[in-house]
C-alpha positions in Angstrom: 32.1 86.6 39.5 35.8 86.9 40.6 37.4 88.4 43.8 38.4 92.0 44.1 41.9 93.1 41.8 43.6 95.9 42.7 47.6 97.2 43.3 46.2 99.9 46.0 43.9 100.7 48.2 43.3 103.4 50.4 40.5 103.2 53.6 39.6 106.0 55.9 38.5 105.8 59.5 40.1 102.1 59.1 41.0 101.7 62.8 38.0 100.0 64.0 34.4 98.8 62.7 33.6 98.3 58.9 37.0 100.3 57.9 39.2 98.2 60.1 36.9 94.7 58.5 37.9 95.8 54.9 41.4 96.0 56.0 41.5 93.1 57.3 39.3 91.1 54.0 42.0 93.2 51.6 45.0 91.5 53.4 43.4 88.3 53.4 42.3 88.4 49.6 43.7 85.3 47.4 45.7 88.0 45.7 45.8 90.6 48.5 46.6 94.3 47.1 50.5 95.3 46.9 49.2 98.7 48.8 46.7 98.9 51.5 46.7 102.6 53.4 44.9 102.7 56.0 44.1 105.6 57.8 43.1 107.2 60.9 43.5 110.1 63.6 45.6 108.5 65.8 48.2 105.9 64.3 49.9 105.0 67.6 47.0 105.5 70.1 45.0 102.5 71.9 42.1 102.6 69.9 44.3 101.6 66.7 46.0 98.6 68.3 44.5 96.0 66.0 45.6 98.4 62.8 49.4 98.1 64.7 49.0 94.3 65.3 48.2 93.8 61.5 50.9 96.4 60.4 53.3 94.1 62.4 52.0 91.0 60.5 51.6 92.3 56.9 54.1 94.5 55.2 51.8 95.7 52.7 49.5 97.5 55.0 51.1 101.3 55.7 49.4 103.5 59.1 48.8 106.8 58.0 47.8 109.6 60.6 44.7 111.6 58.9 41.9 114.1 60.1 39.5 114.3 57.3 38.0 117.4 58.6 41.5 119.0 58.6 42.5 120.1 55.0 46.2 120.0 55.6 46.0 116.7 57.1 44.3 115.6 54.0 47.4 117.1 52.1 50.0 115.4 54.2 48.0 112.0 53.9 48.2 112.4 49.8 52.0 113.4 49.4 52.7 110.2 51.6 50.9 108.1 49.6 52.4 109.8 46.5 55.8 109.3 47.7 55.3 105.3 48.8 53.6 104.8 45.4 56.4 105.7 43.7 54.8 107.0 40.3 52.2 104.4 40.1 48.6 105.4 40.9 45.8 104.6 43.8 43.8 102.4 42.5 40.4 102.6 45.2 39.7 105.5 47.5 37.3 104.3 50.1 36.3 107.2 51.9 34.8 105.5 55.0 35.3 107.4 58.0 31.9 109.0 59.5 30.6 110.0 62.6 27.2 110.3 64.0 25.0 111.7 67.3 21.3 110.7 67.7 19.8 114.1 67.9 16.4 114.7 67.5 14.9 117.8 64.5 14.4 119.9 67.8 17.3 119.4 69.3 19.6 119.9 66.4 22.3 122.5 66.2 24.5 124.6 64.5 27.5 123.3 66.1 27.0 119.5 65.5 25.1 119.8 62.1 28.1 121.6 60.6 30.8 119.2 62.8 28.8 116.1 61.2 28.6 117.4 57.9 32.4 118.3 57.6 33.4 114.9 58.6 31.2 112.5 56.6 30.5 115.4 53.2 32.9 117.8 53.1 35.9 115.1 54.1 34.9 113.0 51.1 35.1 116.1 48.7 38.5 116.9 49.9 39.8 113.4 49.8 38.5 113.1 46.3 40.0 116.1 45.1 43.5 115.6 46.7 44.1 112.0 45.7 42.3 113.1 42.1 46.1 113.3 40.7 47.1 109.7 42.2 43.8 108.2 40.7 43.5 109.3 37.1 47.5 108.0 36.7 46.2 104.5 38.5 43.2 105.3 35.6 45.6 105.7 33.0 48.3 103.6 33.7 45.7 100.4 34.0 44.7 98.3 30.1 41.9 98.5 28.3 38.8 100.7 28.6 35.7 100.8 30.4 35.8 101.8 34.4 36.2 99.3 37.3 37.7 98.8 40.9 40.6 97.5 39.5 41.7 100.7 36.8 40.8 103.7 39.5 37.6 104.2 41.7 36.4 106.6 44.3 33.7 104.7 46.8 31.6 106.9 49.5 30.6 104.8 51.8 26.9 106.4 52.5 24.1 105.5 54.4 19.9 104.2 53.3 19.7 106.3 56.6 20.6 109.1 53.3 17.6 108.1 51.2 15.5 110.6 51.0 12.4 108.3 49.8 13.1 105.6 51.7 10.1 104.6 54.2 11.5 105.8 57.7 9.3 105.5 60.7 9.2 109.2 62.0 9.7 108.1 65.5 12.6 106.2 64.8 14.7 108.8 63.2 16.8 110.5 65.9 20.0 111.6 63.8 18.4 114.7 61.6 22.9 115.1 61.0 23.6 112.9 60.2 20.8 111.9 57.8 21.6 115.0 55.8 25.4 115.0 55.7 25.0 111.1 54.0 21.9 113.0 51.4 24.3 115.4 50.9 26.9 112.6 50.1 25.0 111.1 48.0 24.6 114.1 46.0 28.5 114.8 45.7 29.0 111.0 44.6 27.0 112.1 41.8 29.0 115.1 41.1 31.9 113.2 41.3 31.2 110.5 38.8 30.3 113.2 36.1 33.1 115.6 37.0 35.8 112.5 37.0 34.2 110.7 34.1 36.3 111.9 31.6 39.3 110.9 33.6 38.2 107.0 34.0 37.0 107.1 37.6 34.5 105.4 38.9 32.4 106.6 42.2 29.8 105.2 44.4 27.7 105.4 47.1 27.9 102.3 48.6 25.2 101.1 51.9 27.1 98.9 53.8 23.7 97.6 55.6 22.9 97.9 59.0 26.3 96.6 61.0 27.2 95.7 64.5 30.0 98.6 64.8 29.7 101.2 67.5 27.9 103.9 65.6 25.1 100.8 64.0 24.7 100.3 67.6 24.0 104.2 68.7 20.6 104.1 68.0 19.7 101.5 71.0 18.9 98.7 69.3 20.8 95.3 68.0 22.1 95.7 63.8 21.6 92.2 62.0 24.7 92.6 60.2 28.0 91.4 61.4 30.8 93.6 60.2 32.3 90.6 58.3 28.9 89.9 56.4 28.6 93.1 55.4 32.3 93.7 54.1 32.5 90.1 52.5 29.2 91.5 50.5 30.2 95.2 50.1 33.9 93.7 48.7 31.6 91.4 46.3 29.9 94.0 44.9 33.1 96.2 44.7 34.7 93.2 42.1 31.8 93.4 40.0 31.6 97.5 39.2 31.6 98.3 35.7 30.9 101.6 33.8 27.2 101.2 34.2 27.0 101.6 37.8 29.6 104.9 38.1 27.2 107.7 40.1 24.9 105.4 41.4 23.8 103.9 45.1 23.8 100.7 45.8 23.6 98.3 49.1 26.4 95.7 50.4 24.4 93.0 48.3 24.4 95.5 45.0 21.1 96.1 45.1 19.6 99.7 44.3 19.2 102.0 46.9 16.4 104.6 46.3 17.6 107.9 46.4 
């Protein structure tokens, strides 16, 4: 299985955790993308320092401000990416940005549910819409038939927590709004795969594993996977995707996750 080979990729929530890991590994590929667009809320802030350091060493890395819950911010980011690409399309959109709050079902509120849905589900919907013209352009400009990340793809970072049939222990479930938002994201991914298939755009819901990040550790336990292990696995999966995978739900090892 070969390395992932794409001309351009955009990663949301790229200033820390899995997003930052994806950017680091993309830049370190033997044949790195010509353009790596890394988005975060505050590119000049302290929380984006590692990203800033990377950008100073890699001219192909561009940091773009983006608040995924703000339609105006999404529109501005898409316009900026289009300007920089100069007529070519965007190969891969990775909807990685996400939030979670450990709240039990009994204490869940409309405010929290709305906030988390807006970021985790509505954000990827709006980003898919905003970047669709660039993704279509990439697909049309790529030789050959079929689907792959080297042509055009939307990767929705989901979670096994959004799997309705996965056998959780009820006492461990304290992320009601997060779980619901990821289950909804899985349905969005299916809808995108059906709507965008005619344009040659592959759509995948991807579970990165239980990873040692701020979000992953928020349940109070040490996750088993490092960011490095998860990201290496996911990039390997992305390099192998084809038309048969569009609309599916896979994990970082390429295994099918139950809906």
